[in-house]
C-alpha positions, 0 to 999 in steps of 0.5 A: 374906841376907848380913850384914856384921859390924862389925869395928871395932877388929880392924884387919882388918874394916870398921866397920858401924853399927847400920843395917848401913851400911858405913863408907867413905872416898874421895878425889875427884879431877877426871877431868882431873887423874887423866888427867894423873897417869896420863899421859893428858893432852896439850897440842897445840901448833900452832906459829907460822903467819903469815897474809899475807892477809885470807882464811880459812886453816885452821890446825890439825886434830886427828883422834882415833885412840884407842879412848878418847874424847878430851876437849878442855877448852880451846883457846888462840889467840894472834894477833900484831899485824896489818901492814896491818890497822886496829887497830879491826878484828877477826879471825874464829876458826872451830871446825869439827866433823868436817871431812874435806876441804880442803887443810888435811887433803889436804896433811897437813902434820904438825907439831903437837906433842902433849906429855904434861902429865905430865912423867914419862910417855912415853905418846903420843897416837894422833891425826892432827894437821896444821898449816895455812898461809896459804890452807889450806882446810876445805871441809866439816864444820860450823862448830861455834863461832866468835868475833871476837878483836882482833889482839895478843890471847891468848884462852882458849876454854873449849870442852868437846868430846869426839872419839870415835874417828874424829871430828875438829876443826879451827880456822881464822883469817880475819884483819882487812881489809887484813892482809898479815902476822899471826902466829897460834898455837893450843894445845889442852888435852885428855885421854883419858877413863877407859875405864870411864866 
């Protein structure tokens, strides 16, 4: 049996108590903060999309191409005032799990920006990121989550999703009845999980 001898006072040995337990010291840091420090944390910004009808439009698509899991911890949706829509009506937000078809994907309009949240890091995110437009469709996948939101509102969606390599997420907005113009924006806060976990 191997015994670790007490090295207290030597400045080079570990302290061991009478029960043969090694004294240790640790610093605990949330995984997301560690990812930010390591340059593995990103904000994906859709940019402004103006919707000119009351029909559903796909606005943002993200597919993880990294070998590590991409963890999404929050999505922020901003809806401007609606022209034509009644102030008492709400807008329908949908989040799709693993969509693969529809004009949001097939037209593949790149444009979202994946900005590293560590301003000193030049690391980039390997992901397919497409921005939608009025009438862009999402024709498959599963509606994983949905909510209603008033126009002229910013809502933080505290989602907790993991995209393994090859999996995807998409967001859509269905504006309120009689809408003829409404500006929309999505931002997604995400980080690459530690490969050793």
